[in-house]
N, C-alpha and C positions, 0 to 999 in steps of 0.2 A: 551152685548157690553159695551166697556169702552171708555172713552174720556179723552184726555190729551191736555193741551194747552202748546205749546213749544215757548219759548221766542226767538225772532230773535235778531241778533246783527248787528249793523251798517246798511247796506243796505238790509240785509235779514229780511223779515217781520216775524211777528208772525204766527205760523201755528197751526192747529188743527189736531190731529190724532184720528181716530176711530179704535179700535182694537176689535177683536172678543173674545169669552170666553177663548181662548187659547193664548190670547195676540198677535195674528198675525195681522199685519197692514192690514186694509181693505180699509182705506180712509185717504187721506192726503191733506188738502186744507188750503188756506190762511184764517186767522181769520177775515180779513177786507173785504173780498169779499162776494157778495151775495151767498147764499146757493142755489146750483142747482144740478140736477142729484141725489137727495136724494133717488129717487125710487130704485136706484141700491143697496142701503144699508137697504131697508125696512123702510125708514123714510119719505115717501111721506106724505104730508099734515102736517108735524110737523116743518115747517120752522121757525115759530115765536117762539115756545117754545125752539127750539134748539138755535136760535140766542140769546134769553134771557139768556140761560144757558151759552153759550160761553162768553158773556159779563161779567158774574159773576165768571167764572172759575179762579182759581189761577194758575199761571204758574208752570209747572212741577209736578202737583199733579194729579195722576191717579184717576179717579172717575168712578164708575159704571153709565152708561147712562140709566136713567129711566125717559122717557118722554112719 
């Protein structure tokens, strides 16, 4: 799974994209909102490490998600 942080413009907030091994979009959510429904993506119980990773991510840089 891969993660990328997308910079918003003006009134559009920053977003996080989760993509599978073939780079197909599987999740798209606001970076400033609490993480929920992570069980849908196999990330249940990993809210804190994922939130920490999101805060450190650079915008526009695709990165392999390893938590």
